[in-house]
Steps between C-alpha positions, in 0.01 A plus 500: 500500500851593615587865425851403390356275227232755407747791456677428169663841460866481396738567785781755460834347413779520757780407260836659564678739268622322187275191544258606228605385157217666304598860574627711220805719543272803460298394804818453702631846410195669645473285812165350403406147607837432664521330837295560808416834654747422780774455239411830335493690828852388595638746246320800651661701781325512838444875476343684204703769321538816702375832372768726360320805644722506809811467282384799296429698818845410630655626175293819524629551855858450376435747221389763752769421758796482259363769264513281188222396264375142508616462140854597607490245781382224267755575225779254425770743617727365774640810660555455873228747598234331287609151598477600867149645459372193316674264739340664803157468339568136413617428857185654648277314251670172586454573869129562429471145364527546124687229309830568328330438164208738559734777618728444202209509257378833634847655478570341155775283646543130568486331838880480521523878491257519792704249701814707435316820594391355835856387570636841396267684738594269786874545432483879463292537815751292698811672364396863453292675769382775263328241278335341802375839615356585157346154472320540834382851405365378168333195657308728737415743220384218270287341772318830563472571127348160424251524788395849387454399133386140538129565447532786257406419140794408281613761247378287208143481638455866587263689278532864413194718536430724205419861575 
């Protein structure tokens, strides 16, 4: 007997998105039973989300270098000194491969702010040598800081020993 005739299991459907008339709107909202796996995977980026650990370490380095707390750096204030500190961190994070959106989320800003920050750093470095010098000093400091603290436990996971 032919194995194709003997195997009567139902075959998976390869219908395209929107071809199924029996789906409820509730199923569509949650992405169940819609289209092929290839169709579903088209909406996923090639790379998984990056860890925000390096962004936090970069902010901690900025906090040490510029002598400001991380909370101060993340505040909504737009004084030139704070904007510069945040912008430098955003520029370095972007150079490290983070997306505009992920950087903006960590700093409580939108992606447009990150784009403007990168442009600001580039302009200030080109026009004002003192900014370029401080940027290079901070980049070296941050690189060493991140390497030194990369494998240390994060502050939220440290446990205090009772005496």
